[in-house]
N, C-alpha and C positions, 0 to 999 in steps of 0.2 A: 522681529517685528514684521507682520504680514503687510504686503502691499495691497492697497485698495484696488479692487477690480472694477473697471468702468464698463458699463453696458455699451455695446455697440449700437449706434443708431444708423439705420439705413434710410437714405432719402431717395425718393422716387420723383424725378422731375423731367420736364421736356427740354431738350436742348434747342437753343435758338438757331444754331448754324445748320443743322441737318434735319430737325424735326423728330429725331429719335428720342425715345424714353430711356433715361439712364438711371442706374442704381449706384449711389455713391455713399461713402461714409460721411457723417457730419464733418464739416470743414475739410473734406477731401478735395483734392484738385482734379483727380482723374476718376472717370467712371469705372466701376468694377465690371459692368457689362451693359450693353446697349440692346434695346428692343424696339420692334416696330409698333407695339401697342402698350398702353399703360397696364392692361390686364396681365400681360406676360411679365412686365417689370415687377408688378405687385406680387405675383406668384413666386418669382425668383427671390425677392426680398423677404417674403414671409418664411420661405424655407431656410434662408440664411439666418434670419433673426431667431427662428426656432432652434436651430442647431447651436447658435452662439449665445443664447439667452439674451438676445438684443431686442430692439423694437424698430418699428418703421414709421416714417412720416411721409405721407403722400401729398404731393403738391399739385395744384391745378396748373393748367396751361400757362396762366399768368404769373406763376411762381408762388402764389399764396398757398398756405397750408390748407389742404382740404380735409385731411383726417390724420390723426396721430393714433397709432396703436401701441399699446404697451404690453 
């Protein structure tokens, strides 16, 4: 019986404590990588999602979802 493979979702959001943009897995506690700009974080997440057949969710500064890419 084959196990169901779940797509990885990378979330891009701004950290409140230091103002850096982070890339995290959905429900992840720790950031995979930190960036000074949102554009750098998006580029990193896009590359990871492409390689892992995942998707990305981009959050606004206030935490609300700005855009979801599948």
